[in-house]
Residue, then its C-alpha position, 0 to 999 in steps of 0.5 A: m684404247s685408241d693409239n691416240t690416247i695420251l696416258e697422264t702420269p699423276a703428279p707426285q703428292s707432296h707430304f707438306p700441306r699446301s696453302p689454300a688457294k686465296r679467294f676474295s672475301v669481304w673479311n680479307s678486304i677488311q683485314t687489308v684495310i686495317s693493316f694499311s691503317i696501322l701502317v699509316a699510323t706507324l708512319f706518323t709515329l715515325w715522323t720527323p721532318e727528314n724522313l716523313f716522305s723519304n722514298q726508302l721508308i715508303e718503299q719499305m712499308l709498301l713492300q711489307l703490305q704487299n708481302n703480308p696482305q693478311q697481317t693485321v698486327l705489326n711486330y713490335p719489340t717485346p717489352t722487357n720487365s723493368t728493374l725492380p726498385r733496389i734496397g741494400i741491407v748490410s748484415g753487420h760483421w758478416g764475412n769479416d769478424s764475429g762482432s760482439v761475443c757472448k760468454d756462451g758463444l753467441t755472436e753478434q754476426q749470427v744475430n745480425l745475419r738472421i735478422a738481415t735475412l728476414v728483412k730481405q724476405n720482407l722487402q722482397n715480399a713487398g716487391y723490391e729487389v734486395d741486396l744482402l751485403q757483407e760488412f766489406d762487400q765489394r758491391l758497396n763501392q759506389y752502391q746505388a739504391l733507394a736506401l741502404v741500412s746496416i744492421h748491428s747489435d750492441s754489446c753482450t757485456y752487462t754494464n748497467s740496467e740502462a743498457t737496453g734499447f736501440k740506436v739509429a744514426a746516419a752520416t754526420s755529413n752527407t749530400i742529401p740530409e733531408k732524405t737521410a733524416h727522413l730515413t732515420a726518423c722512419l726507422i726510429q718510429r716504426y722500429g720502436s713501435e713494433t718492438g717496444l724497445h726504447f730509442l736511445a737518443n743520446s747514445t749514438t757514437t762516432d763509430m756509427t756516424t762515421y761508419h765506413t759504408f757511408d763513405e763507400i756508397n754513392s753519395n745519392t744513396p740514403a743510408a743509416i745504421i741501426e743497433a737493434g738492441f743489446l745482446n745482454l738485456d735485449r737478448q730475448i727479443l733479438t734471438q727469440k723474436p727475430d721476426v718482430v725485430a726484422k719487421g720493425i726494420s722493414d717497416g721503417i725502410l718501407c716508410f721511407v721508400k714510400n715517402e710515408q709521413i710520421p705524425q707530428g710528435e712521434i719522431p724522437t730527437p736523435 
């Protein structure tokens, strides 16, 4: 070995992978052209008379192109899922009192909650956001939704053979009478058709038309109350076929929110 020989110490090897050396290729050129085209398109979408040719905007875009010559897709904000349409279901007497009580201990509150829970499931399956609300739920204050329906059951005391069937009512006065009329009509037609129960057109009470919830919710929320049947003569369908009862109510609500029309002559007079 000559004295003039220079010993070269090998450079230390990095444990991080190195980026491959950039080489010219037709594909890289095409990517650059596409990226530039996207940036130009973005420029025009951001156009306003004040900023179209502002030096700051152009410098920022050119800087992005220089730093990312291979980038072909711009990083737009990730879209968020839109809020599902909302519907409110009040389970009568829930969280407040028992409601009507039968001799064997069955309460209206129990029957209402079971039906209301099934209604919620039906509407969720149909693609809606559903709030299951208590009788005096704090969320009812200025509550806004596509619709709100309060579910109740009638007395467990036998009065006469006529005490069977269902009732539907809306507020006697509201700011959206056409919408509430359509909601009640849908509930009456769909519920009667599904359950086979008779609509008691002349049996609505002031307790129904002046129902406290009507005054608590936002005035633009269509609302109605339904007495799904009597806990005496209609007890069998209310307790043994709650799915049928719930479907009748759900179908009535969906009829309204989908703006379905009811054939002429199928809307009983409230």
